[in-house]
N, CA, C and O atoms as a GROMACS GRO file, in nm:
protein
  296
    1MET      N    1  -3.301  31.201   9.577
    1MET     CA    2  -3.364  31.145   9.461
    1MET      C    3  -3.262  31.059   9.388
    1MET      O    4  -3.150  31.103   9.362
    2GLN      N    5  -3.300  30.940   9.356
    2GLN     CA    6  -3.214  30.849   9.281
    2GLN      C    7  -3.252  30.850   9.134
    2GLN      O    8  -3.371  30.852   9.100
    3HIS      N    9  -3.155  30.849   9.048
    3HIS     CA   10  -3.180  30.834   8.905
    3HIS      C   11  -3.069  30.750   8.846
    3HIS      O   12  -2.966  30.727   8.910
    4GLN      N   13  -3.090  30.704   8.726
    4GLN     CA   14  -2.989  30.621   8.660
    4GLN      C   15  -2.864  30.704   8.634
    4GLN      O   16  -2.872  30.821   8.598
    5GLN      N   17  -2.749  30.642   8.651
    5GLN     CA   18  -2.622  30.712   8.630
    5GLN      C   19  -2.609  30.766   8.488
    5GLN      O   20  -2.536  30.863   8.465
    6GLN      N   21  -2.678  30.707   8.394
    6GLN     CA   22  -2.672  30.753   8.255
    6GLN      C   23  -2.719  30.896   8.242
    6GLN      O   24  -2.681  30.965   8.147
    7PHE      N   25  -2.801  30.942   8.334
    7PHE     CA   26  -2.851  31.078   8.330
    7PHE      C   27  -2.747  31.180   8.377
    7PHE      O   28  -2.756  31.298   8.342
    8ASP      N   29  -2.650  31.136   8.455
    8ASP     CA   30  -2.554  31.229   8.515
    8ASP      C   31  -2.483  31.318   8.414
    8ASP      O   32  -2.475  31.439   8.433
    9GLU      N   33  -2.433  31.259   8.308
    9GLU     CA   34  -2.360  31.337   8.208
    9GLU      C   35  -2.450  31.444   8.145
    9GLU      O   36  -2.407  31.557   8.124
   10ILE      N   37  -2.571  31.408   8.115
   10ILE     CA   38  -2.666  31.502   8.054
   10ILE      C   39  -2.704  31.610   8.155
   10ILE      O   40  -2.698  31.729   8.124
   11LEU      N   41  -2.744  31.568   8.274
   11LEU     CA   42  -2.789  31.664   8.375
   11LEU      C   43  -2.677  31.758   8.417
   11LEU      O   44  -2.701  31.877   8.437
   12ASP      N   45  -2.556  31.707   8.431
   12ASP     CA   46  -2.443  31.791   8.471
   12ASP      C   47  -2.418  31.904   8.371
   12ASP      O   48  -2.379  32.014   8.409
   13SER      N   49  -2.441  31.876   8.244
   13SER     CA   50  -2.418  31.977   8.141
   13SER      C   51  -2.526  32.085   8.139
   13SER      O   52  -2.510  32.188   8.073
   14LEU      N   53  -2.637  32.062   8.210
   14LEU     CA   54  -2.748  32.156   8.209
   14LEU      C   55  -2.749  32.251   8.329
   14LEU      O   56  -2.840  32.333   8.342
   15GLY      N   57  -2.651  32.241   8.415
   15GLY     CA   58  -2.638  32.336   8.525
   15GLY      C   59  -2.679  32.282   8.660
   15GLY      O   60  -2.720  32.167   8.674
   16ASN      N   61  -2.666  32.370   8.759
   16ASN     CA   62  -2.696  32.335   8.897
   16ASN      C   63  -2.844  32.297   8.914
   16ASN      O   64  -2.932  32.357   8.853
   17ASN      N   65  -2.867  32.199   8.996
   17ASN     CA   66  -3.003  32.154   9.030
   17ASN      C   67  -3.087  32.119   8.908
   17ASN      O   68  -3.208  32.136   8.911
   18SER      N   69  -3.024  32.071   8.803
   18SER     CA   70  -3.101  32.044   8.681
   18SER      C   71  -3.203  31.932   8.701
   18SER      O   72  -3.312  31.939   8.645
   19ALA      N   73  -3.170  31.829   8.779
   19ALA     CA   74  -3.267  31.722   8.803
   19ALA      C   75  -3.390  31.777   8.875
   19ALA      O   76  -3.503  31.745   8.838
   20GLU      N   77  -3.366  31.860   8.977
   20GLU     CA   78  -3.478  31.920   9.050
   20GLU      C   79  -3.559  32.013   8.959
   20GLU      O   80  -3.682  32.015   8.965
   21PHE      N   81  -3.488  32.089   8.875
   21PHE     CA   82  -3.559  32.179   8.784
   21PHE      C   83  -3.651  32.102   8.690
   21PHE      O   84  -3.768  32.136   8.678
   22PHE      N   85  -3.599  31.998   8.625
   22PHE     CA   86  -3.680  31.926   8.528
   22PHE      C   87  -3.795  31.850   8.595
   22PHE      O   88  -3.903  31.838   8.536
   23MET      N   89  -3.774  31.800   8.714
   23MET     CA   90  -3.883  31.735   8.787
   23MET      C   91  -3.990  31.838   8.823
   23MET      O   92  -4.109  31.812   8.803
   24ALA      N   93  -3.949  31.952   8.874
   24ALA     CA   94  -4.046  32.057   8.910
   24ALA      C   95  -4.118  32.110   8.786
   24ALA      O   96  -4.238  32.134   8.790
   25ALA      N   97  -4.044  32.129   8.677
   25ALA     CA   98  -4.106  32.177   8.553
   25ALA      C   99  -4.209  32.078   8.503
   25ALA      O  100  -4.317  32.118   8.458
   26ARG      N  101  -4.178  31.952   8.511
   26ARG     CA  102  -4.275  31.851   8.465
   26ARG      C  103  -4.399  31.850   8.553
   26ARG      O  104  -4.511  31.839   8.502
   27LEU      N  105  -4.381  31.862   8.683
   27LEU     CA  106  -4.498  31.868   8.772
   27LEU      C  107  -4.583  31.991   8.741
   27LEU      O  108  -4.706  31.984   8.744
   28TYR      N  109  -4.517  32.102   8.712
   28TYR     CA  110  -4.590  32.224   8.675
   28TYR      C  111  -4.663  32.205   8.543
   28TYR      O  112  -4.781  32.239   8.533
   29HIS      N  113  -4.597  32.151   8.443
   29HIS     CA  114  -4.661  32.130   8.312
   29HIS      C  115  -4.773  32.027   8.320
   29HIS      O  116  -4.867  32.033   8.241
   30ALA      N  117  -4.764  31.934   8.413
   30ALA     CA  118  -4.870  31.834   8.433
   30ALA      C  119  -4.984  31.889   8.520
   30ALA      O  120  -5.080  31.818   8.549
   31LYS      N  121  -4.970  32.015   8.560
   31LYS     CA  122  -5.072  32.084   8.641
   31LYS      C  123  -5.092  32.019   8.778
   31LYS      O  124  -5.203  32.014   8.831
   32LYS      N  125  -4.982  31.970   8.833
   32LYS     CA  126  -4.986  31.909   8.967
   32LYS      C  127  -4.946  32.007   9.076
   32LYS      O  128  -4.984  31.989   9.192
   33VAL      N  129  -4.870  32.111   9.039
   33VAL     CA  130  -4.829  32.214   9.135
   33VAL      C  131  -4.838  32.350   9.067
   33VAL      O  132  -4.836  32.359   8.944
   34SER      N  133  -4.847  32.453   9.147
   34SER     CA  134  -4.850  32.590   9.095
   34SER      C  135  -4.709  32.631   9.050
   34SER      O  136  -4.611  32.564   9.080
   35PHE      N  137  -4.703  32.741   8.979
   35PHE     CA  138  -4.575  32.794   8.935
   35PHE      C  139  -4.486  32.824   9.055
   35PHE      O  140  -4.368  32.786   9.056
   36SER      N  141  -4.541  32.890   9.154
   36SER     CA  142  -4.463  32.926   9.274
   36SER      C  143  -4.409  32.802   9.345
   36SER      O  144  -4.294  32.799   9.387
   37LYS      N  145  -4.493  32.700   9.357
   37LYS     CA  146  -4.451  32.576   9.423
   37LYS      C  147  -4.341  32.508   9.342
   37LYS      O  148  -4.244  32.459   9.399
   38ALA      N  149  -4.355  32.504   9.210
   38ALA     CA  150  -4.254  32.442   9.124
   38ALA      C  151  -4.121  32.515   9.136
   38ALA      O  152  -4.016  32.452   9.145
   39ALA      N  153  -4.125  32.648   9.137
   39ALA     CA  154  -4.002  32.726   9.152
   39ALA      C  155  -3.934  32.692   9.284
   39ALA      O  156  -3.812  32.676   9.291
   40SER      N  157  -4.013  32.681   9.388
   40SER     CA  158  -3.960  32.646   9.519
   40SER      C  159  -3.899  32.505   9.518
   40SER      O  160  -3.790  32.485   9.572
   41LEU      N  161  -3.968  32.409   9.458
   41LEU     CA  162  -3.916  32.272   9.450
   41LEU      C  163  -3.785  32.266   9.372
   41LEU      O  164  -3.700  32.181   9.400
   42ALA      N  165  -3.770  32.355   9.275
   42ALA     CA  166  -3.648  32.359   9.194
   42ALA      C  167  -3.537  32.440   9.260
   42ALA      O  168  -3.427  32.451   9.206
   43ASN      N  169  -3.565  32.495   9.378
   43ASN     CA  170  -3.468  32.580   9.449
   43ASN      C  171  -3.426  32.700   9.365
   43ASN      O  172  -3.309  32.738   9.365
   44LEU      N  173  -3.522  32.759   9.295
   44LEU     CA  174  -3.497  32.875   9.211
   44LEU      C  175  -3.592  32.988   9.249
   44LEU      O  176  -3.700  32.964   9.302
   45SER      N  177  -3.549  33.110   9.223
   45SER     CA  178  -3.639  33.222   9.241
   45SER      C  179  -3.747  33.216   9.135
   45SER      O  180  -3.734  33.143   9.036
   46PHE      N  181  -3.852  33.291   9.155
   46PHE     CA  182  -3.963  33.299   9.059
   46PHE      C  183  -3.909  33.332   8.919
   46PHE      O  184  -3.941  33.263   8.822
   47ASP      N  185  -3.827  33.437   8.910
   47ASP     CA  186  -3.773  33.482   8.781
   47ASP      C  187  -3.677  33.380   8.720
   47ASP      O  188  -3.679  33.358   8.599
   48ALA      N  189  -3.594  33.318   8.802
   48ALA     CA  190  -3.499  33.219   8.750
   48ALA      C  191  -3.572  33.096   8.696
   48ALA      O  192  -3.532  33.040   8.594
   49PHE      N  193  -3.677  33.055   8.765
   49PHE     CA  194  -3.755  32.940   8.718
   49PHE      C  195  -3.822  32.974   8.585
   49PHE      O  196  -3.822  32.893   8.493
   50LEU      N  197  -3.879  33.093   8.576
   50LEU     CA  198  -3.942  33.138   8.452
   50LEU      C  199  -3.840  33.138   8.338
   50LEU      O  200  -3.868  33.089   8.228
   51HIS      N  201  -3.723  33.193   8.363
   51HIS     CA  202  -3.618  33.200   8.261
   51HIS      C  203  -3.580  33.060   8.212
   51HIS      O  204  -3.567  33.037   8.091
   52ARG      N  205  -3.562  32.966   8.305
   52ARG     CA  206  -3.524  32.831   8.264
   52ARG      C  207  -3.635  32.760   8.190
   52ARG      O  208  -3.608  32.685   8.096
   53LEU      N  209  -3.760  32.783   8.229
   53LEU     CA  210  -3.872  32.726   8.152
   53LEU      C  211  -3.870  32.777   8.009
   53LEU      O  212  -3.886  32.700   7.915
   54GLU      N  213  -3.851  32.907   7.994
   54GLU     CA  214  -3.846  32.965   7.860
   54GLU      C  215  -3.727  32.912   7.781
   54GLU      O  216  -3.737  32.888   7.661
   55GLU      N  217  -3.615  32.894   7.849
   55GLU     CA  218  -3.494  32.845   7.783
   55GLU      C  219  -3.510  32.701   7.733
   55GLU      O  220  -3.474  32.670   7.619
   56TYR      N  221  -3.565  32.614   7.816
   56TYR     CA  222  -3.572  32.472   7.781
   56TYR      C  223  -3.703  32.428   7.718
   56TYR      O  224  -3.707  32.327   7.648
   57PHE      N  225  -3.812  32.503   7.741
   57PHE     CA  226  -3.942  32.461   7.691
   57PHE      C  227  -4.007  32.564   7.598
   57PHE      O  228  -4.118  32.543   7.550
   58SER      N  229  -3.938  32.674   7.572
   58SER     CA  230  -3.987  32.781   7.483
   58SER      C  231  -4.116  32.845   7.531
   58SER      O  232  -4.187  32.909   7.453
   59ARG      N  233  -4.147  32.828   7.657
   59ARG     CA  234  -4.262  32.896   7.717
   59ARG      C  235  -4.244  32.897   7.868
   59ARG      O  236  -4.174  32.813   7.926
   60GLY      N  237  -4.308  32.994   7.930
   60GLY     CA  238  -4.295  33.007   8.075
   60GLY      C  239  -4.423  32.968   8.145
   60GLY      O  240  -4.441  32.853   8.185
   61PHE      N  241  -4.512  33.064   8.159
   61PHE     CA  242  -4.636  33.043   8.232
   61PHE      C  243  -4.737  32.963   8.151
   61PHE      O  244  -4.746  32.976   8.029
   62LEU      N  245  -4.813  32.880   8.221
   62LEU     CA  246  -4.930  32.814   8.163
   62LEU      C  247  -5.051  32.892   8.214
   62LEU      O  248  -5.090  32.879   8.330
   63ILE      N  249  -5.109  32.971   8.129
   63ILE     CA  250  -5.216  33.062   8.171
   63ILE      C  251  -5.352  32.993   8.179
   63ILE      O  252  -5.442  33.044   8.245
   64ASP      N  253  -5.366  32.880   8.114
   64ASP     CA  254  -5.497  32.819   8.099
   64ASP      C  255  -5.533  32.719   8.208
   64ASP      O  256  -5.615  32.630   8.183
   65ASP      N  257  -5.476  32.730   8.326
   65ASP     CA  258  -5.508  32.629   8.426
   65ASP      C  259  -5.528  32.689   8.565
   65ASP      O  260  -5.502  32.807   8.589
   66GLU      N  261  -5.575  32.607   8.654
   66GLU     CA  262  -5.605  32.645   8.792
   66GLU      C  263  -5.481  32.687   8.869
   66GLU      O  264  -5.492  32.765   8.964
   67SER      N  265  -5.363  32.638   8.832
   67SER     CA  266  -5.243  32.672   8.908
   67SER      C  267  -5.212  32.821   8.904
   67SER      O  268  -5.150  32.873   8.997
   68VAL      N  269  -5.253  32.890   8.798
   68VAL     CA  270  -5.233  33.035   8.792
   68VAL      C  271  -5.313  33.103   8.904
   68VAL      O  272  -5.265  33.196   8.968
   69LEU      N  273  -5.435  33.056   8.926
   69LEU     CA  274  -5.516  33.113   9.033
   69LEU      C  275  -5.451  33.089   9.169
   69LEU      O  276  -5.458  33.174   9.257
   70ASP      N  277  -5.388  32.972   9.186
   70ASP     CA  278  -5.315  32.944   9.311
   70ASP      C  279  -5.202  33.045   9.331
   70ASP      O  280  -5.179  33.092   9.442
   71ASP      N  281  -5.130  33.077   9.222
   71ASP     CA  282  -5.022  33.174   9.230
   71ASP      C  283  -5.074  33.312   9.265
   71ASP      O  284  -5.012  33.383   9.344
   72ILE      N  285  -5.185  33.350   9.207
   72ILE     CA  286  -5.243  33.483   9.234
   72ILE      C  287  -5.286  33.492   9.380
   72ILE      O  288  -5.267  33.596   9.444
   73ARG      N  289  -5.342  33.385   9.433
   73ARG     CA  290  -5.388  33.385   9.571
   73ARG      C  291  -5.272  33.386   9.671
   73ARG      O  292  -5.289  33.433   9.783
   74SER      N  293  -5.153  33.336   9.632
   74SER     CA  294  -5.043  33.327   9.729
   74SER      C  295  -4.954  33.448   9.728
   74SER      O  296  -4.857  33.454   9.803
   0.00000   0.00000   0.00000
């Protein structure tokens, strides 16, 4: 994935795989992928992805959408 170099300083300060995490989190929040899929895309465990969502977005699961049903089924 290519991004502008200006992001490097910010992303580096946010930890390992931060670009992947924020991309996966955005896809999850946009209801394009399930929680499990987003965690996988971010190269994080289920619990680690939840923790980072809570840390950076003050919330973890989005209960009001179809992606929760996808997680339950998988």
